[in-house]
N, C-alpha and C positions, 0 to 999 in steps of 0.2 A: 315245244318246237325244237327241232334238232339243231345242234350247233353247226356252224359253217365249217367246211373243210379247211384245215390249216394250210394246205398247199394252194388251192384254187379259189376258195371262198364259197363254193356252191353248197347248198343245203340238201339238194336232192340226192338220194341214194338208191342203189339197185341191190337186188338180192345176189348172193353168191351161191356157188354150188355147195350142197350139203355134204360134207365129208367129215373126216375125223376131227379136224380143227374146229369146224363149225359146231359139231356135237359137244365137244369138250367145253367150248366157251358157253354154249347154251346151258350145260349142266352147272356152270359156275355163275349163271345169272346174267350173262351178256348175250348180245345179239350181234353177229358179224354181218356187215354190209359192205358195199363198196361205193365210192363216190361216182356219180353219174358222169362227171366231166373228166376227171383225171384218173379214174379207176383205182384210186388208193384205197386200201382196206381200212375200214373204220369200225370201231367197237362202240356199241351203245349198251347202256345198262337197261335190262328189260323192265318194263313197268310192273309186270306181275310174274316174278320168278317162280311162283308155285304152279303156273300154267304148264300143262304137259306139252311135250314136243308133239307137233302134228303127226309125225310118223308113228308115234306110240299110241295114238288114239284108235279105238276100234271103229268100225262102220256105225255101230249103234250109238256110240258116244258122239260121233260127228253128226249123225242124223238128229240126235236130241238137242245138241247145241244149235244146229241150224234151225230146228223147229222153234226153239226158244227165241232166236233172233227174229224169225218171221213173226212170231206172236208179239214180240216187243214192238216191231215196226207197225203192226196192225193195231196196236193199242190194247191187246188182250193181256191178261195175266197168265203166267205159266200154269196156274191151277185151272183156268178156263180151257187151256189147251189140252190138258190131260182129261178133262171131262168130255171133250168132244172126240177124244181118241187121236189127236194130232191131225185132224182133217179140217178143211176150211168150212165156213158156214154154209156154203152152197151145197155141200155134200151131206147135209143133215137129213136123217131118215124121216122127218116129219112130213115133207112134201114129196109125193111120188113123182118120178120123172118119166115122162113118156119118151117115145122114140124121137120125136122132133123137138123136145123141150131143150132149152138152153139154160145154163146156170143163171141165177138171178143177178149176180154182181157183174156180169160181163155181157156186152152186146156183140162180142166177136167170138165165134166158135173156134175152138182149138182143134186142129187136125191131128190125127194120129201120126206118129213117125212111120215112115215107109222105109223099105229097104234101099230105095234110091238115095235117100238122105243119109242113111247110115253108111252106105258105100262111099258117098262123096266125101265124108269127113273122116276117113280111115286111111291107114297106110295101104297102098296097093299091093305090097309084097306080103305082109303078115296079117293085115286087117286090124291092127291095133289103133285105138283112138288116142294113144299117148304119143304126141309129136310136138316139136318146137320149131320156131322160125329158124331158118338157116341163112347165113349171109350168102349173097350171090358172089361168084368169082368175077374177076375183072372182065373176062371175055363174055360171061353170061350177061353182064350189064351192057357190054358193047353191042351184043346182038339182041338186046332188049327182051331177055327171057323174063317170064313172070316170077313173082316171089317164090322162094323155095322153102321147104320144110324138111326136117330130118326126124325119122322115127326113133323113139327112145328105146325101143325093144330090139329091132333088127338093124338099126343104124342105116336104113335105106333112105336115100334122098329123093324127094319128089316135089311136084308143084304144090305150093301152099294152097289149100282149099279156102276159098273166100267165103 
């Protein structure tokens, strides 16, 4: 359990922007956070200092670790996961799948993603899916504008997709 904040006593913390100071502290085995109540910067010693920084991991490494976590939650061993090729049991080649067949483990069919869904959750200016919540200004709150988002690539501000 995290120790309480010396200023306000809250134990809840939030992440901070990853920059030079965050990276240097990460390399020294610490994790920089900030208090959720008073926004004071807090240092925590990392539980596993040998773990690489998430920005340093490749897509393949992230996918392998994610597959391992899924296999662990399903009760499989990582050796079983490699034997199946990283796919779920419903994708096994033993049973042929017809056009109207549904997977065995699910009673609900999963629809394919359409262009409408992709356009709805992207930046209207550059089409990027990387965005964050942005605080409304006082007059936007006054006229009851919806929640806002800001694109991390082009810095464009738009309505937050729900």
